[in-house]
C-alpha positions as CSV (number, residue, x, y, z in Angstrom):
1,M,125.1,51.1,19.4
2,N,124.0,47.5,18.9
3,D,122.9,46.2,15.6
4,F,119.7,44.1,16.1
5,Q,119.1,43.9,12.3
6,G,117.8,40.4,11.5
7,N,116.4,40.1,15.0
8,T,118.6,37.1,16.0
9,F,121.5,36.7,18.3
10,Q,123.5,35.2,15.5
11,N,123.3,38.5,13.5
12,A,124.0,40.9,16.4
13,T,127.3,42.9,16.2
14,G,129.2,45.3,18.3
15,K,129.0,46.3,21.9
16,I,126.4,44.8,24.2
17,D,124.5,47.6,25.9
18,Y,123.7,45.6,29.1
19,T,126.0,42.7,29.9
20,L,125.8,40.1,32.6
21,M,128.0,42.4,34.7
22,N,124.9,44.5,35.2
23,D,123.3,42.9,38.3
24,Y,119.8,43.5,37.0
25,M,120.6,41.7,33.7
26,F,122.3,38.9,35.6
27,R,119.2,38.5,37.8
28,A,116.8,38.7,34.9
29,V,118.6,36.1,32.8
30,L,118.8,33.6,35.7
31,Q,115.1,34.0,36.4
32,E,114.0,34.0,32.8
33,N,115.9,30.8,31.7
34,E,116.1,27.7,34.0
35,I,118.6,26.1,31.7
36,V,121.0,28.9,32.4
37,L,120.3,28.7,36.1
38,K,120.8,24.9,36.2
39,G,124.0,25.2,34.1
40,L,125.6,27.8,36.2
41,I,124.8,26.1,39.5
42,S,126.0,22.7,38.2
43,S,129.3,24.2,37.3
44,L,129.8,26.2,40.5
45,L,128.8,23.3,42.8
46,H,130.6,20.6,40.6
47,L,127.5,18.7,40.0
48,P,127.2,16.0,37.3
49,S,124.9,16.4,34.4
50,G,121.3,15.6,35.4
51,A,121.9,16.0,39.1
52,I,119.6,19.1,39.3
53,Q,116.0,17.9,39.1
54,S,114.3,21.1,40.2
55,T,115.0,24.7,40.9
56,T,112.6,27.1,42.8
57,I,113.4,30.8,43.0
58,L,112.5,31.8,46.5
59,N,112.6,35.6,45.9
60,P,111.1,36.1,42.3
61,I,110.8,39.6,41.0
62,E,108.5,40.9,38.3
63,L,110.8,41.6,35.4
64,G,110.5,45.1,34.0
65,K,108.8,46.4,37.2
66,A,110.4,49.3,39.1
67,F,112.5,48.5,42.2
68,N,111.2,48.6,45.7
69,D,112.9,48.0,49.0
70,K,112.6,44.2,48.6
71,T,114.1,44.0,45.1
72,F,116.8,46.7,45.3
73,V,119.3,44.0,46.4
74,L,119.3,41.7,43.3
75,D,120.7,38.5,44.7
76,I,118.7,35.4,43.7
77,K,117.8,32.7,46.2
78,V,117.2,29.2,44.8
79,L,115.9,26.1,46.4
80,L,117.7,23.2,44.7
81,N,116.1,19.8,44.5
82,D,113.9,20.8,47.5
83,E,116.9,20.2,49.8
84,T,119.6,22.9,49.3
85,I,119.3,26.7,49.4
86,I,121.7,28.8,47.2
87,N,122.1,32.5,47.2
88,L,123.8,33.9,44.0
89,E,125.0,37.5,43.9
90,M,126.7,39.5,41.1
91,Q,128.8,42.3,42.7
92,V,130.8,44.6,40.5
93,A,131.4,47.6,42.8
94,K,134.1,46.9,45.4
95,Q,132.7,46.4,48.9
96,D,135.0,47.2,51.8
97,F,132.9,45.1,54.1
98,W,132.0,42.3,51.7
99,T,133.0,39.5,54.0
100,N,130.5,40.8,56.6
101,R,127.8,41.2,54.0
102,S,128.2,37.8,52.5
103,L,128.2,36.1,55.9
104,S,125.0,38.0,56.8
105,Y,123.4,36.7,53.6
106,L,124.6,33.2,54.2
107,C,123.3,33.2,57.8
108,S,119.9,34.4,56.7
109,I,119.4,31.5,54.3
110,F,120.9,29.0,56.8
111,Q,118.0,29.8,59.1
112,N,115.6,27.8,57.1
113,L,113.7,25.6,59.6
114,E,110.0,25.5,59.4
115,S,107.7,25.5,62.4
116,G,107.9,22.1,64.0
117,D,111.2,21.1,62.4
118,D,114.2,20.0,64.4
119,Y,117.8,20.8,63.6
120,S,118.3,17.7,61.6
121,N,116.0,19.3,59.0
122,V,118.3,22.3,58.4
123,K,119.0,22.6,54.6
124,P,122.6,23.0,53.4
125,A,123.1,26.7,52.5
126,Y,125.5,28.2,49.9
127,H,126.2,31.9,49.3
128,I,128.1,32.3,46.0
129,G,129.5,35.8,45.3
130,I,130.5,36.6,41.7
131,L,132.8,39.5,42.2
132,D,134.7,41.9,39.9
133,F,137.2,42.6,42.7
134,S,139.4,40.5,44.9
135,P,138.2,40.3,48.5
136,F,141.6,39.2,49.7
137,P,144.2,40.8,47.4
138,N,147.1,39.1,49.3
139,Y,145.6,35.7,48.6
140,P,144.3,35.8,45.0
141,E,142.2,32.9,43.8
142,F,139.8,32.4,40.9
143,Y,137.3,30.2,42.6
144,A,137.4,29.8,46.4
145,T,135.3,27.6,48.7
146,N,135.1,28.7,52.4
147,Q,133.7,26.8,55.3
148,M,133.9,26.9,59.1
149,I,136.9,24.9,60.4
150,N,138.5,24.2,63.7
151,V,141.5,26.6,63.9
152,K,143.9,24.2,65.6
153,K,143.1,20.8,63.9
154,H,141.6,22.1,60.7
155,Y,138.5,19.8,60.5
156,I,135.3,21.2,59.1
157,Y,132.9,22.3,61.8
158,N,129.8,22.1,59.6
159,G,129.7,21.2,55.9
160,N,126.2,22.6,55.5
161,F,127.4,26.2,55.7
162,T,129.5,27.3,52.6
163,L,130.6,30.6,51.1
164,N,132.1,30.5,47.6
165,V,133.7,33.4,45.7
166,L,134.2,33.6,42.0
167,D,136.7,36.4,41.4
168,L,136.3,37.6,37.8
169,T,139.6,39.5,38.0
170,Q,141.6,36.3,38.4
171,I,140.5,34.1,35.5
172,H,144.1,33.4,34.7
173,L,144.3,31.5,38.0
174,A,141.7,29.0,37.1
175,T,142.7,25.4,38.1
176,E,142.3,22.3,36.0
177,E,139.3,21.4,38.2
178,D,137.8,24.9,37.5
179,K,138.3,24.3,33.8
180,A,136.9,20.8,33.9
181,Y,133.6,22.3,35.2
182,K,133.8,25.2,32.7
183,I,133.8,27.8,35.4
184,D,136.4,29.8,33.5
185,Y,134.1,29.9,30.5
186,W,131.3,31.2,32.7
187,A,133.6,33.9,33.9
188,K,134.4,34.9,30.4
189,L,130.7,34.9,29.6
190,F,130.1,37.3,32.4
191,K,132.9,39.6,31.2
192,A,132.1,39.5,27.5
193,K,131.4,43.0,26.1
194,T,130.5,42.3,22.5
195,W,128.1,40.0,20.7
196,E,131.0,38.5,18.8
197,E,132.6,37.4,22.1
198,L,129.3,35.9,23.2
199,R,128.9,34.0,20.0
200,M,132.3,32.4,20.4
201,L,131.4,31.3,23.9
202,A,128.0,30.1,22.9
203,Q,129.6,27.3,20.9
204,K,131.1,25.7,24.0
205,D,127.9,24.5,25.8
206,N,124.2,24.5,25.4
207,A,123.8,26.5,28.7
208,F,126.1,29.1,27.3
209,K,124.1,29.3,24.1
210,E,120.9,29.7,26.1
211,T,122.6,32.4,28.2
212,C,123.6,34.4,25.2
213,E,120.2,34.2,23.5
214,T,118.5,35.2,26.7
215,V,120.9,38.2,27.1
216,Y,120.0,39.2,23.5
217,K,116.3,38.8,24.1
218,L,116.3,40.9,27.3
219,N,118.5,43.6,25.7
220,Q,115.6,44.2,23.3
221,N,113.0,44.5,26.2
222,E,112.6,48.3,26.8
223,E,111.4,47.8,30.4
224,V,114.4,45.6,31.3
225,R,116.7,48.0,29.5
226,Y,115.3,50.9,31.5
227,L,115.9,49.1,34.8
228,C,119.4,48.0,33.8
229,E,120.2,51.7,33.1
230,M,118.8,52.6,36.5
231,R,121.2,50.2,38.1
232,E,124.1,51.6,36.1
233,E,123.1,55.2,37.0
234,G,122.9,54.2,40.6
235,Q,126.4,52.8,40.5
236,R,127.7,56.0,38.8
237,I,126.1,58.1,41.5
238,L,127.6,55.9,44.2
239,R,131.1,56.1,42.6
240,T,130.8,59.9,42.5
241,Y,129.7,60.1,46.1
242,E,132.6,57.9,47.2
243,S,135.0,60.0,45.1
244,L,133.8,63.2,46.8
245,L,134.1,61.6,50.2
246,K,137.6,60.5,49.4
247,M,138.5,64.1,48.3
248,K,137.0,65.5,51.5
249,D,139.0,63.0,53.6
250,E,142.2,63.9,51.8
251,K,141.6,67.6,52.3
252,L,140.9,67.1,56.0
253,A,144.1,65.0,56.3
254,E,146.1,67.8,54.6
255,K,144.5,70.4,57.0
256,D,145.4,68.2,60.0
257,A,148.9,67.8,58.8
258,M,149.3,71.6,58.3
259,I,147.9,72.3,61.8
260,A,150.2,69.7,63.3
261,A,153.2,71.3,61.5
262,L,152.3,74.8,62.7
263,Q,151.8,73.5,66.2
264,A,155.2,71.9,66.2
265,Q,156.7,75.2,64.9
266,L,154.9,77.1,67.7
267,E,156.2,74.7,70.4
268,A,159.7,75.0,69.0
269,Y,159.5,78.8,69.1
270,Q,158.2,78.8,72.6
271,K,161.2,76.8,73.8
272,Q,163.7,79.3,72.5
């Protein structure tokens, strides 16, 4: 259990109840603190300090309010400097069809023309998935940038359509460029499980300090805590359901194998 004695982040000890790996906490922190949002986007898009003048959350939620169909998916859509649309998503549970899902999200934000606009007004769109699994296990990479390219000559078809993946299981593969933009520190921040770990990371950057203090603040909010627990319970139920389906499939496969073996024995007997 956390120790909130002293009522400050600097005094908190032990395990964090709801970390940034909880997608509701992740969403709540980014919406609650613009310094955190700007800091994370600056790192992920390799933007220099001060490049972000404004951020507008296009799908705000009322923190502490129960989920509905529109807020069940807790990605966050951000209009950056009134000219670029970014979709950020924390995904802990492995998604077998994550590539289809992420492309669907990216396409939805790329369709951003207003009535009367022409195609020159299309805003650049980024979907950034922060994952706790590797979407391409045979090609491990810490931070990947994906764009449409010509298959034969390898030139970019459209630079306004980008899908980035931050793989939290591959921090050890961070490049020098990743480290220069402190993306590896952001990954460690997401993975931190104790207040002591967060305090160590908070010393590295003001945006990290703001992140840690906001996580602490929201961990004390009973409504936010309840919704974080709802998300974790939902994940537990999903994992149980998937486990039961796997067991069922295994049993069916065993049954099919047994039937096939008996059929083979019967055919062999009939030929005698």
